C-alpha positions in Angstrom: -58.1 35.3 53.6 -55.3 34.1 51.3 -53.8 30.7 51.8 -50.0 30.5 51.9 -48.5 29.1 48.7 -47.1 25.6 49.1 -43.4 25.4 49.1 -41.8 23.5 46.2 -40.0 20.4 47.1 -36.3 20.8 46.6 -34.9 18.3 44.1 -33.1 15.4 45.6 -29.4 15.8 44.9 -28.0 13.0 42.8 -25.5 10.8 44.4 -22.2 11.0 42.6 -19.1 9.0 43.1 -16.4 10.4 45.2 -13.7 12.2 43.3 -11.2 9.7 44.6 -13.1 6.8 42.9 -13.6 8.4 39.5 -10.0 7.8 38.3 -10.3 4.2 39.5 -13.5 3.6 37.6 -12.1 5.2 34.5 -9.0 3.1 34.7 -11.0 -0.1 35.2 -13.1 0.8 32.1 -10.0 1.4 30.0 -8.4 -1.8 31.2 -11.5 -3.8 30.4 -11.7 -2.3 26.9 -8.0 -3.0 26.3 -8.5 -6.7 27.5 -11.4 -7.0 25.1 -9.4 -5.7 22.2 -6.5 -8.0 23.1 -8.8 -11.1 23.2 -10.3 -10.2 19.8 -6.9 -9.7 18.2 -5.1 -12.6 19.8 -7.8 -15.3 19.5 -7.3 -16.1 15.8 -3.5 -16.5 16.4 -4.2 -18.7 19.4 -6.6 -20.8 17.4 -4.1 -21.2 14.6 -1.4 -22.5 16.9 -3.9 -24.6 18.8 -5.1 -26.3 15.6 -1.5 -27.0 14.6 -0.9 -29.0 17.7 -4.3 -30.9 17.7 -4.6 -34.4 16.4 -6.8 -34.8 13.3 -9.6 -36.4 15.2 -9.8 -33.5 17.6 -9.9 -31.0 14.7 -12.8 -32.8 13.0 -14.7 -33.3 16.3 -18.2 -31.7 16.5 -17.4 -30.1 19.9 -14.4 -27.7 19.8 -11.7 -27.9 22.5 -9.7 -24.9 23.6 -6.7 -26.9 24.7 -5.1 -29.9 23.0 -5.7 -33.0 25.2 -3.1 -34.9 23.2 -0.7 -32.4 21.5 1.2 -33.7 18.5 3.8 -32.3 16.1 2.8 -34.5 13.1 1.3 -31.6 11.3 4.6 -29.7 11.6 6.4 -32.7 10.2 4.0 -32.8 7.3 4.4 -29.1 6.6 8.2 -29.2 6.7 8.4 -32.2 4.5 6.1 -30.6 1.9 7.7 -30.1 -1.5 9.5 -26.7 -1.8 9.2 -25.6 1.8 12.9 -24.9 2.4 13.3 -23.4 -1.0 10.5 -20.9 -0.4 11.7 -20.2 3.1 15.2 -19.4 1.7 13.7 -17.1 -0.9 11.5 -15.2 1.5 14.4 -14.7 4.0 16.9 -13.7 1.3 14.5 -11.2 -0.4 13.2 -9.7 2.8 16.6 -9.2 4.5 18.2 -7.7 1.4 15.3 -5.3 0.8 15.2 -4.1 4.4 19.0 -3.7 4.6 19.1 -1.6 1.4 16.1 0.5 2.6 17.8 1.2 6.0 21.0 2.3 4.4 19.4 4.6 1.8 16.8 6.0 4.1 19.4 6.7 6.8 21.4 8.9 4.4 18.3 10.5 3.0 16.8 11.2 6.5 20.0 12.8 7.6 19.9 15.1 4.5 16.3 16.0 5.2 16.6 16.5 8.9 20.1 18.2 9.1 20.7 20.0 5.8 19.2 22.8 3.9 18.8 22.4 0.2 16.4 23.6 -2.5 13.4 21.4 -3.1 13.5 19.7 0.4 9.8 20.5 1.1 8.7 19.1 -2.2 10.8 16.0 -1.6 9.2 15.4 1.8 5.7 15.8 0.3 6.6 13.3 -2.4 7.8 10.8 0.1 4.6 11.2 2.2 2.5 10.8 -1.0 4.4 7.6 -1.9 3.8 6.2 1.6 0.1 6.9 1.4 -0.4 5.5 -2.1 -1.8 1.9 -2.2 0.9 -0.4 -3.5 -1.7 -2.6 -5.2 -2.4 0.2 -7.6 1.2 -0.3 -8.9 0.9 -3.9 -9.8 0.2 -3.4 -13.5 3.0 -0.7 -14.0 5.5 -2.8 -12.2 4.6 -5.9 -14.2 5.0 -4.0 -17.4 8.4 -2.6 -16.4 9.5 -6.1 -15.4 8.2 -7.7 -18.6 9.8 -5.1 -20.9 13.1 -5.4 -19.1 13.0 -9.2 -19.0 13.0 -9.2 -15.2 10.1 -11.5 -14.6 10.8 -14.6 -12.5 13.7 -12.7 -10.9 14.5 -12.5 -7.2 16.5 -9.3 -7.9 13.3 -7.6 -9.3 11.3 -8.8 -6.3 14.0 -7.4 -3.9 13.8 -4.1 -5.7 10.0 -4.0 -5.4 10.2 -4.8 -1.6 12.8 -2.1 -1.3 10.5 0.4 -3.0 7.6 -0.6 -0.6 9.6 -0.3 2.6 11.7 2.8 1.7 9.0 5.6 2.2 8.0 4.4 5.7 11.6 3.9 6.7 12.6 7.3 5.5 9.7 9.1 7.3 10.3 7.2 10.6 14.1 7.8 10.6 13.5 11.5 9.8 11.3 11.8 12.9 13.9 10.1 15.1 16.7 12.3 13.7 14.6 15.5 14.2 14.1 14.6 17.8 17.8 14.4 18.5 19.2 17.8 19.5 21.6 19.3 17.0 23.6 20.7 19.9 25.0 17.2 20.7 26.4 16.9 17.2 27.8 20.4 17.3 29.4 19.9 20.7 31.2 16.8 19.3 32.5 18.8 16.4 33.8 21.5 18.8 35.7 18.8 20.6 37.5 17.9 17.4 35.3 15.3 15.8 34.4 15.5 12.1 30.8 15.4 11.0 31.0 11.7 10.1 32.7 10.8 13.4 30.2 12.9 15.4 27.3 11.2 13.7 28.8 7.7 14.3 29.7 8.3 18.0 26.8 10.6 19.1 23.8 10.5 16.8 23.9 6.8 15.8 23.6 5.4 19.3 20.6 7.6 19.8 19.2 6.5 16.5 19.4 2.8 17.3 15.8 2.5 18.5 14.6 4.1 15.3 16.6 1.7 13.2 15.2 -1.3 15.2 11.6 -0.1 14.8 11.9 0.6 11.1 13.7 -2.7 10.5 11.0 -4.5 12.4 8.0 -3.0 10.5 9.9 -3.2 7.2 10.6 -6.9 7.8 7.0 -7.7 8.6 5.8 -5.8 5.5 8.1 -7.5 3.1 7.7 -10.9 4.8 3.9 -10.9 4.5 3.7 -9.4 0.9 1.7 -11.6 -1.5 0.5 -9.6 -4.4 3.8 -8.6 -6.1 5.4 -12.0 -5.9 2.3 -13.6 -7.3 2.4 -11.3 -10.3 6.2 -11.1 -10.9 7.1 -14.8 -10.4 5.0 -16.6 -13.0 6.9 -19.5 -14.7 9.8 -20.3 -12.3 7.9 -21.7 -9.3 11.2 -22.3 -7.4 11.6 -18.6 -7.0 8.4 -17.9 -5.2 8.1 -17.1 -1.5 6.3 -18.5 1.5 3.1 -16.5 1.2 2.4 -17.9 -2.3 3.4 -21.4 -1.1 1.0 -21.1 1.9 -1.9 -20.0 -0.4 -1.5 -23.2 -2.4 -0.8 -25.4 0.6 -4.5 -26.3 1.2 -4.9 -27.4 -2.4 -2.0 -29.8 -2.0 -3.2 -31.4 1.2 -6.9 -31.1 0.7 -8.8 -30.8 3.9 -5.8 -31.4 6.2 -6.4 -28.3 8.4 -3.8 -29.4 10.9 -1.0 -29.3 8.3 -2.4 -26.0 6.9 -2.4 -24.4 10.4 1.1 -25.8 11.1 2.4 -24.2 7.9 0.8 -20.9 8.8 2.4 -21.1 12.2 5.8 -21.7 10.7 5.2 -18.8 8.4 4.3 -16.4 11.2 7.1 -17.6 13.5 10.0 -15.5 12.2 8.1 -12.2 12.4 6.9 -13.1 15.8 10.3 -14.0 17.1 11.8 -10.8 15.6 9.1 -8.7 17.3 9.7 -10.3 20.7 13.5 -9.8 20.3 13.3 -6.1 19.3 10.3 -4.8 21.2 12.3 -4.5 24.5 15.2 -2.7 22.8 12.9 -0.3 21.0 11.6 1.0 24.3 14.8 1.1 26.3 17.2 2.0 23.5 16.5 5.7 23.5 17.4 6.1 27.2 20.5 3.9 26.9 21.7 5.9 23.8 21.1 9.2 25.6 23.3 8.1 28.5 26.1 6.9 26.2 25.9 10.1 24.2 
């Protein structure tokens, strides 16, 4: 007599989330990761501004506070009254604005030639521009210094402007080329059929659509030139009155010793122009393409 074989127990099915809840859980996880990244990135900036408004006794206290109980602007007054502050501010603004403006004009013309025209050597030119953009600019410190020294251009704001122009030009050209390539050529051709010349068609049809690209490139070019430290520290040697804010900020602690409040106030004043420019342009970068398309 043979006994019947025992039946194997069926595996208990795993409980899974309903399909309707999976996108919600994924969205919550992504939002939590985004908030964590935001906190990590924004906390140093918050601490800088917080320290700038704290009284000295709160900065030196053993227990840190995350909100100034008695905010003060004495550190900003100390930073503004420091020797050379307005001179360095003027130098930074002059050099940065001039370099970004020249880079926008030259890169706009070059991007139009690359995106709209056919000519021999265009592929090699684009590869060279990409290579120049990927190259670390710090590797050019010695050659640029030798060129400036041999041509008697040390301690010159014109030389510093040319270097910043060289730094911002490849990125500006690549970005504007992408924006121009995204604009349909048929819009420009339709304007020419209606009687516009190529220049008038570009100004009335293409340029409004290109405004977001110009704003984006000017923003990143301004931030790059405004924060640059290495070249100005190498090219401006003897004439201290022609240095810019990054170099002044690097020596600010030596001047005021352990006055961290004044140091953080100076750093806040240094970061303020780039921050205000970003807040002013970031809305127009997102909405400019749609507005330009309607106008075109």
